[in-house]
LUMROBA-975157 format. One record per residue (C-alpha): residue in three letters; x, y, z. Coordinates in steps of 0.25 Angstrom, whole numbers, padded with zeros to 4 digits, always signed. Each point is the difference from the previous one (the first is absolute). Example, Ala and Ser with C-alpha at 12.3 -4.5 7.8 and 13.67 -1.06 7.14 Angstrom:
BEGIN
ALA+0049-0018+0031 SER+0006+0014-0002 
! end
This chain:
BEGIN
UNK+0576-0095+0758 UNK+0003+0006-0013 UNK-0003+0015-0001 UNK-0008+0001-0013 UNK-0002+0015+0000 UNK+0016+0003+0000 UNK+0002-0010-0011 UNK-0012+0002-0009 UNK+0001+0005-0014 UNK-0005+0014-0004 UNK-0011+0002-0010 UNK+0006+0005-0013 UNK-0013+0006-0005 UNK-0009+0011+0006 UNK-0015-0006+0000 UNK-0012+0007+0005 UNK-0006-0008+0012 UNK+0014-0006+0003 UNK+0001-0006+0014 UNK+0014+0005+0005 UNK-0006+0008+0011 UNK-0009-0012+0005 UNK+0012-0010-0001 UNK+0003+0000+0015 UNK-0014-0004+0003 UNK-0001-0010-0011 UNK+0013-0007+0004 UNK-0004-0001+0015 UNK-0012-0008-0004 UNK+0006-0010-0010 UNK+0009-0012+0002 UNK+0015+0002-0002 UNK+0001-0010-0011 UNK-0010-0005-0011 UNK+0001-0012-0009 UNK-0009+0007-0011 UNK-0003+0015-0001 UNK-0011+0004-0009 UNK-0002+0015-0004 UNK-0012+0002-0009 UNK+0003+0015-0001 UNK+0015+0002+0001 UNK+0000+0015-0002 UNK+0013+0006+0005 UNK+0004-0013+0007 UNK+0002+0006+0014 UNK-0005-0013+0007 UNK+0005-0009-0010 UNK+0014+0006+0002 UNK-0001-0002+0015 UNK-0005-0014+0001 UNK+0009-0013+0001 UNK-0006-0011-0009 UNK+0004-0013-0007 UNK-0008+0004-0012 UNK-0007+0013-0004 UNK-0012+0001-0010 UNK-0003+0014-0004 UNK-0010+0007-0009 UNK-0007+0013-0003 UNK-0010+0006-0009 UNK+0010+0009-0007 UNK+0007-0007-0011 UNK+0010+0011-0001 UNK+0004-0003+0015 UNK+0001-0015-0002 UNK+0009+0002-0013 UNK+0009+0008+0009 UNK+0001-0011+0011 UNK+0002-0010-0011 UNK+0012+0009-0007 UNK+0006+0001+0014 UNK-0002-0015+0003 UNK+0006-0004-0014 UNK+0012+0010+0001 UNK-0005+0006-0013 UNK+0012+0007-0006 UNK-0007+0009-0009 UNK-0010+0005+0011 UNK+0012+0003+0009 UNK+0008+0008-0011 UNK-0012+0008-0003 UNK-0002+0003+0014 UNK+0015+0004+0002 UNK-0002+0009-0013 UNK-0012+0007+0006 UNK+0007+0003+0013 UNK+0013+0004-0008 UNK-0008+0011-0007 UNK-0007+0004+0012 UNK+0013+0002+0008 UNK+0007+0007-0012 UNK-0012+0010-0001 UNK+0002+0002+0016 UNK+0015+0003-0002 UNK-0003+0009-0012 UNK-0009+0008+0009 UNK+0009+0001+0011 UNK+0012+0005-0009 UNK-0009+0011-0006 UNK-0004+0011+0009 UNK-0005+0011-0010 UNK-0014-0004+0002 UNK+0001+0003+0015 UNK+0006+0013-0004 UNK-0011+0004-0010 UNK-0010-0003+0011 UNK+0007+0008+0010 UNK+0001+0012-0010 UNK-0015+0000-0002 UNK-0002-0002+0015 UNK+0008+0013+0003 UNK-0006+0008-0012 UNK+0013+0000-0009 UNK-0008-0006-0011 UNK-0015+0000-0004 UNK-0009-0012-0001 UNK+0000+0001-0015 UNK+0015+0000+0000 UNK+0001-0012+0009 UNK-0006-0009-0012 UNK+0010+0006-0010 UNK+0012-0002+0009 UNK-0005-0014+0004 UNK-0001-0005-0014 UNK+0013+0006-0004 UNK+0007-0007+0012 UNK-0007-0013-0003 UNK+0004+0000-0014 UNK+0015-0001+0005 UNK-0003-0013+0007 UNK-0008-0007-0011 UNK+0012-0007-0006 UNK+0004-0005+0014 UNK-0015-0006+0002 UNK+0002-0006-0014 UNK+0012-0007+0004 UNK-0006-0005+0012 UNK-0012-0006-0007 UNK+0009-0005-0012 UNK-0006-0012-0007 UNK-0005-0008+0012 UNK-0015+0004-0001 UNK-0009+0006-0011 UNK-0006+0014-0001 UNK+0013+0008+0003 UNK-0007+0014-0003 UNK-0011-0004+0009 UNK+0010-0002+0011 UNK+0006+0014-0002 UNK-0014+0006-0001 UNK-0005-0006+0013 UNK+0012+0004+0008 UNK+0000+0014-0006 UNK-0016+0001+0003 UNK+0000-0005+0014 UNK+0013+0008+0004 UNK-0007+0013-0005 UNK-0013-0003+0007 UNK+0007-0003+0013 UNK+0007+0013+0000 UNK-0013+0008-0004 UNK-0007-0008+0011 UNK+0010+0003+0011 UNK-0001+0015-0003 UNK-0015-0001+0003 UNK+0001-0008+0012 UNK+0011+0009+0006 UNK-0009+0012-0001 UNK-0011-0008+0007 UNK+0008-0007+0011 UNK+0015+0004+0003 UNK+0013+0001-0007 UNK+0007-0013-0003 UNK+0014-0003+0006 UNK+0011-0002-0009 UNK+0000-0015+0002 UNK-0015-0001-0002 UNK+0001+0009-0013 UNK+0011-0010-0005 UNK-0009-0012+0004 UNK-0012+0006-0008 UNK+0008+0002-0012 UNK+0005-0014+0001 UNK-0014-0005+0001 UNK-0003+0008-0013 UNK+0011-0007-0008 UNK-0004-0014+0006 UNK-0015+0002-0002 UNK+0004+0002-0015 UNK+0007-0013+0000 UNK-0011-0007+0007 UNK-0010+0005-0010 UNK+0008-0005-0012 UNK+0001-0014+0006 UNK-0015+0001+0004 UNK-0003+0002-0015 UNK+0008-0012-0004 UNK-0007-0008+0011 UNK-0013+0004-0007 UNK+0004-0004-0014 UNK-0007-0012-0003 UNK+0008-0004-0012 UNK+0013+0001+0008 UNK-0007-0008+0011 UNK-0003-0011-0010 UNK+0013+0000-0008 UNK+0010+0001+0012 UNK-0006-0007+0013 UNK+0013+0001+0008 UNK+0001+0015-0002 UNK-0015+0001+0004 UNK+0003-0008+0013 UNK+0011+0010+0003 UNK-0008+0012-0003 UNK-0011-0006+0009 UNK+0010-0001+0011 UNK+0005+0014-0001 UNK-0014+0006-0001 UNK-0005-0007+0012 UNK+0012+0005+0008 UNK-0001+0014-0004 UNK-0015+0003-0002 UNK-0007+0009+0010 UNK-0003-0008+0012 UNK+0000-0013-0007 UNK-0014+0003-0006 UNK-0007-0007-0011 UNK-0008+0010-0009 UNK-0003-0001-0015 UNK-0007+0010-0010 UNK-0011-0002-0009 UNK+0009-0007-0010 UNK+0005-0010+0010 UNK+0014+0007+0002 UNK+0007+0001+0013 UNK+0000+0015+0004 UNK+0006+0001+0014 UNK+0010+0011+0001 UNK+0015-0001+0006 UNK+0000-0002+0015 UNK+0010+0010+0002 UNK+0015+0002+0005 UNK-0002-0009+0012 UNK-0002-0012-0009 UNK+0012-0008-0001 UNK+0002-0014-0006 
! end
């Protein structure tokens, strides 16, 4: 008998209400093979990816999600190129963070009373100004609003460093590894917020649907807990999920 669980495809997108945990029970109570498989609300496709059928018919209320499945089905070159560019930027910022330990040094100096909280802000912005050219090289001309990209990374990194200090006083001192991971989270949170802004840009969505679909895939996989939440303007406003989120 064919072992479906060992050969099944893995869902490529995080989706609230996904059935990955329930799969063993679902598969135990379904036939090994189907002629036709119908999925009215495909979501992340955990069951769909685990079922053997001659023909598949899938649907969902989310137009963005169906656009994503169609882009993959059609092997849409532009969609895949944009997805690769997004991840190239993500990885480049991650590498930049790992190659610059001055922010960790600044934090430790404040922690040990070697500089004041007021001086932290001054020293931070001086240090950040020295990597702005590197950030500009990373974003290049692939996507719009380059100044926003740098602004979001700077803001989120500084906010993270500030919050770490407050949390340490309330809880416990972070290990060197946890400190590094938190700083990396600050960097990557800025990248996420930049791409979230592009995702919420209605003009961009209309003018470049392939980029919009790539941004949708990125946002779904990196937003906190796979949540759906929108503000009064209809803009998606879920924050970055954190350092544990990998694509």
